[in-house]
C-alpha positions in Angstrom: 87.2 88.5 108.6 90.6 90.7 110.1 89.1 92.9 112.2 87.0 92.7 115.7 83.7 93.9 115.7 82.9 96.8 118.2 79.1 95.6 118.2 77.1 93.0 117.0 73.5 92.7 116.0 71.3 89.7 115.8 67.9 90.1 113.3 67.0 87.6 112.6 63.7 87.3 114.4 63.1 90.7 112.5 61.2 91.0 109.1 61.9 93.8 106.3 61.5 97.0 107.2 62.7 96.0 110.5 65.9 94.2 109.9 67.0 97.7 107.7 65.6 100.3 110.3 67.1 98.4 113.8 70.7 98.3 111.6 70.5 101.6 110.8 69.8 102.8 114.6 72.5 100.7 115.3 75.0 102.1 113.1 74.4 106.1 114.2 74.9 105.8 117.4 78.7 104.3 116.8 81.2 106.0 115.9 83.4 106.4 112.3 85.8 103.8 111.5 83.5 101.2 114.4 82.3 97.6 113.0 79.4 95.7 113.3 79.0 91.7 113.0 75.0 91.9 111.6 73.6 88.3 112.0 70.3 88.3 109.5 67.8 85.8 107.7 65.8 85.7 104.7 66.2 86.7 101.2 64.7 90.5 101.7 67.1 91.3 104.6 70.1 90.0 102.8 69.2 92.3 100.2 67.9 95.0 101.3 70.1 95.5 104.6 73.5 95.9 102.5 72.3 97.7 100.0 70.8 99.8 102.1 73.9 100.5 104.2 76.1 100.8 101.2 73.7 103.5 99.5 74.1 105.4 103.2 78.1 105.7 102.5 79.0 102.7 105.2 81.6 100.1 103.7 81.0 96.3 103.4 84.0 94.4 104.7 82.1 90.7 104.5 78.6 88.6 103.5 79.1 85.2 104.0 76.6 82.4 105.1 77.2 81.7 108.6 79.5 78.4 109.8 77.3 74.9 110.2 74.2 76.6 109.7 73.6 75.3 105.8 70.1 75.1 104.9 68.6 77.5 108.1 69.8 80.4 105.5 71.1 82.5 108.6 74.1 85.1 107.2 77.0 87.8 109.0 77.4 90.7 107.4 80.4 93.3 108.3 80.2 96.9 108.2 82.6 99.4 109.0 80.7 103.1 109.4 82.3 105.7 107.5 
C-alpha cells in the first residue's frame, strides 16, 4: 500500500453482522477520498465486508493477510471512500 490511511479500525473481535456495521458507520463519517485500514478475522467478515463495501460504491485498495500472523487469519482491508 502506498497511501497512509486516514483511519484504522480493528474488528477482529467482532462477529457478523457487526463487522460490516462498524465498518459502514466509520466509512459514512469519512469524506470522499479518505482511506481506512480495517483489521478483520474469519471467513464471514473476509467475504462479507469487502463485498458489501464494494456494493456501496467504495474502492478496495488491498486485502492481504497481516504480516507475521501465519495461521491466525487476520487480514488487512484497505478501503477508499468514493
